[in-house]
C-alpha positions in Angstrom: 93.0 85.6 156.2 95.3 86.3 159.1 94.9 89.6 160.7 98.9 89.5 161.4 99.5 89.7 157.7 98.5 93.0 155.9 96.1 92.6 153.5 96.4 94.1 149.3 93.2 95.9 150.3 90.9 97.5 153.0 87.6 98.5 153.3 86.7 101.2 155.3 82.9 101.8 156.5 81.3 104.1 158.5 78.3 102.6 160.9 75.4 105.0 162.7 71.9 103.4 163.5 72.4 101.4 160.1 71.0 97.8 161.3 67.9 97.8 158.6 70.5 97.4 155.5 73.7 96.4 157.1 73.6 92.7 156.3 72.2 93.5 152.6 75.1 95.8 152.2 77.6 93.6 153.9 76.3 90.3 152.0 76.9 92.2 148.4 79.8 94.1 149.4 81.7 90.7 150.3 80.9 88.9 147.4 82.2 91.5 145.4 85.2 91.5 147.2 85.6 87.7 147.2 85.4 87.7 143.6 88.2 89.7 143.4 91.4 87.2 144.1 93.1 89.2 146.3 93.2 89.0 150.4 91.3 92.0 152.1 89.7 93.7 155.1 86.6 95.1 155.8 87.0 97.8 159.0 83.7 98.8 160.4 83.3 101.7 162.5 80.3 101.9 164.7 80.4 105.3 165.2 77.8 105.3 168.5 75.0 103.4 166.9 71.6 103.5 168.8 70.1 100.7 167.1 71.3 97.1 166.8 74.1 98.2 164.8 77.1 96.7 167.3 75.0 93.2 167.5 75.1 92.6 163.6 78.5 93.6 163.6 79.8 91.3 166.0 77.8 88.6 163.9 79.4 89.2 161.1 82.9 89.3 162.9 82.0 85.7 163.9 80.6 84.7 160.2 83.5 86.6 158.7 87.2 86.0 159.2 87.5 89.3 157.1 85.4 91.6 159.1 87.0 93.9 161.7 85.1 96.1 164.2 85.8 99.5 165.7 83.1 100.7 168.3 84.1 104.1 169.2 83.0 105.7 172.9 80.3 107.8 171.2 78.9 109.5 168.3 81.9 111.6 166.9 80.6 112.2 163.4 80.6 110.7 159.8 84.2 112.4 159.0 85.7 111.0 162.1 84.4 107.7 162.0 86.3 107.6 158.3 89.3 108.6 160.4 89.4 105.9 162.6 89.0 103.2 160.0 91.7 104.8 157.5 94.4 104.9 161.1 93.7 100.9 161.3 93.7 100.2 157.9 96.6 98.1 156.8 96.0 97.8 153.1 98.1 98.6 149.9 95.4 100.1 148.9 92.1 101.4 151.0 88.5 102.2 150.0 86.5 104.5 152.0 82.7 103.7 151.4 79.1 104.4 153.2 77.5 101.2 154.3 73.9 102.6 153.7 73.5 101.0 150.5 74.6 104.7 148.4 77.7 103.0 147.5 77.4 100.8 145.3 80.2 97.4 145.9 79.9 97.0 142.3 82.1 99.7 141.3 85.3 98.5 143.5 86.5 96.7 140.6 86.8 100.1 138.5 88.8 101.9 141.5 90.8 99.1 141.5 91.2 98.9 137.9 92.8 102.6 137.7 94.4 102.2 140.9 97.2 99.3 138.9 97.1 102.3 136.2 98.9 104.0 138.6 97.0 106.5 140.1 97.4 107.2 143.9 93.6 108.5 144.4 90.8 107.5 142.6 87.2 109.0 143.6 83.9 108.2 142.5 81.7 110.9 140.7 78.1 110.5 140.9 76.7 110.5 137.5 73.0 110.8 139.3 71.7 110.7 142.4 68.5 108.3 142.7 66.3 108.6 145.8 67.1 112.3 147.1 65.2 115.3 146.6 65.2 118.3 144.0 66.4 120.2 147.1 69.3 118.1 148.5 70.3 118.2 145.0 70.2 121.6 144.1 72.2 122.4 147.3 74.6 119.9 146.9 75.4 120.7 143.2 75.5 124.9 144.6 77.6 124.0 147.2 80.7 122.0 145.5 80.5 124.4 142.8 80.7 127.3 145.0 84.1 125.7 146.9 85.7 125.2 143.7 85.5 128.9 143.0 86.6 129.7 146.9 89.3 127.4 147.1 92.7 126.5 145.6 92.5 122.9 146.2 91.4 121.4 143.2 88.5 119.7 144.5 85.9 117.2 141.8 82.3 118.0 141.2 80.0 116.1 142.9 82.1 113.4 144.6 81.4 112.0 147.9 83.8 110.2 150.5 83.7 106.9 148.1 87.1 106.5 147.0 90.1 104.7 146.9 93.4 105.4 148.4 97.4 104.2 147.9 99.4 103.6 151.0 101.3 106.7 149.6 98.7 109.0 150.3 97.1 107.6 153.2 99.9 108.1 154.8 99.8 111.6 153.8 96.5 111.7 154.9 97.3 110.4 158.4 99.3 113.1 159.3 96.7 115.6 158.9 95.3 115.6 162.4 92.8 118.9 162.3 89.9 118.6 164.2 87.5 119.8 161.4 87.9 117.6 158.9 86.3 117.8 155.4 87.9 114.1 154.0 87.0 115.3 150.6 89.2 118.0 150.3 91.7 116.6 152.3 92.5 113.7 150.4 92.5 116.1 147.4 95.0 118.1 149.5 97.2 115.7 149.4 98.2 115.5 145.7 100.1 112.7 144.1 98.0 111.2 140.6 94.3 111.3 140.5 91.4 110.2 138.5 87.8 109.6 138.8 85.1 106.7 137.8 81.7 107.8 137.3 78.4 105.9 138.7 74.9 106.1 139.6 74.6 106.7 143.5 71.5 104.5 144.5 69.2 104.9 147.0 69.7 103.8 150.8 68.8 100.7 151.7 66.8 101.4 154.5 65.7 104.5 157.0 66.6 108.4 156.3 69.6 109.9 156.0 71.9 110.8 158.8 72.4 114.5 157.2 69.5 116.4 157.9 69.7 120.3 156.6 71.2 121.8 159.8 74.1 118.6 159.1 74.3 119.7 155.9 75.3 123.5 156.5 77.5 122.6 159.2 79.7 120.5 157.4 79.9 122.7 154.0 81.0 124.9 156.8 83.8 123.1 158.0 84.1 122.5 154.2 84.4 126.0 153.2 86.7 127.1 156.2 88.5 124.1 155.9 90.1 125.1 152.5 89.2 128.6 151.7 89.9 132.3 153.1 87.2 133.8 150.6 84.8 134.9 153.5 87.6 137.0 155.4 88.2 138.9 152.3 84.1 139.2 151.4 83.8 140.8 154.9 87.3 143.4 154.2 85.2 144.1 150.7 81.8 144.6 152.5 83.5 146.6 155.1 85.0 148.8 152.0 81.5 149.2 150.0 79.9 149.9 153.3 81.9 152.7 153.9 81.7 153.9 150.5 78.4 153.8 150.8 78.5 155.5 154.3 80.8 158.2 152.5 78.0 159.0 150.0 75.3 159.7 152.9 77.3 161.8 154.5 77.6 163.7 151.9 74.5 163.9 150.8 73.5 165.0 154.7 76.3 167.7 154.1 74.4 169.0 150.7 71.1 169.1 152.6 72.2 171.0 155.2 73.8 173.6 153.4 71.8 173.9 149.8 68.2 173.0 151.1 67.6 174.8 154.7 63.6 173.8 153.8 64.0 170.1 153.8 62.2 168.1 156.5 65.1 166.8 158.5 64.3 163.3 160.2 65.9 159.9 161.4 66.0 158.4 158.0 69.1 158.6 156.9 70.7 157.9 160.6 68.8 154.8 160.9 70.1 153.6 157.8 73.1 154.0 157.9 73.3 152.8 161.9 71.6 149.2 160.5 73.6 148.7 157.8 76.8 149.1 159.5 75.7 146.9 162.2 74.6 144.6 160.1 78.1 144.0 158.7 79.8 144.3 161.8 78.0 141.6 163.1 78.3 139.1 159.6 82.3 139.9 160.0 82.3 139.3 163.6 80.4 136.0 163.2 82.7 135.2 160.0 86.0 136.1 162.0 84.6 134.0 165.3 84.2 130.7 162.8 87.6 130.7 162.2 88.6 131.5 165.8 86.6 128.9 167.0 88.1 126.3 164.5 92.1 127.7 166.2 90.3 127.5 169.9 89.5 123.6 168.6 93.1 123.3 167.0 94.8 124.4 170.2 93.2 122.2 172.3 95.2 119.0 170.7 92.3 116.8 172.2 91.9 113.4 170.6 90.0 112.9 167.3 88.1 110.0 168.4 87.8 107.8 171.2 87.9 103.8 170.4 86.1 101.9 173.0 87.0 98.3 171.6 88.6 97.5 168.3 87.9 93.0 167.2 89.6 91.4 164.8 93.2 93.6 164.8 96.5 92.0 165.0 96.6 92.5 169.0 100.8 93.6 168.5 100.0 96.4 165.9 
């Protein structure tokens, strides 16, 4: 298909050091897409890969005319790589999926079937998570349920970035240019008619996850601070509780002073109060600091990503 003609379907896949399984994933993906009988494009976003992924993407681009490639100037992160792909997608519908094989291309016909029924956002919900340890499953389940209770946005449980967006929803999403992006929440925030498709998440085709524990913690923090003010309210509640506790300790100290002159007066109560209030103050400053840091990043208005090279796109588009 000529890059000057808008396709029916766009597929966006972020790539970061996926050389070991990229060919296998692409073969499976393009087989499914060509069996759909509609025009499509595949947009691979190289997010600063350090392995052979850029060379493999060039080979795929030369072999299959439906492939487009975006090469970012450095590693901007998974969520911004998805953003770059969505910004360049031209299809009437767009599917976001990981390229490590955990999001099976065989689910795409089900996503399209729901889209044809009139749904503008169709998200894939994991019925099982194969190849993942118990800690990853437990922590992910707790995070999604905590986030759901903390925010007013209806973010579905156990749904990742694997989803379909109608052109109307995608155009609204493109206007949201916040720096710390939690795409799973943003695609729900835009509204429109939404539904789910269940699937079993597969193990990675090769290699290890690019989301170690510290990266998952930062990702969770972005999700919470982007869609909830509850941590700030918790700080206020802790402050009120500490005030009441300090008031009670103060009353007890006065009682000891006037009604129990034989009591040994030490530093215990003083140290308890100082440590309690000091710890609460530091926690409060940390929570407020996280929100202030995000405000600081937003007001700088830097571009979300930088494209070093784009291949296969309409030069006039």
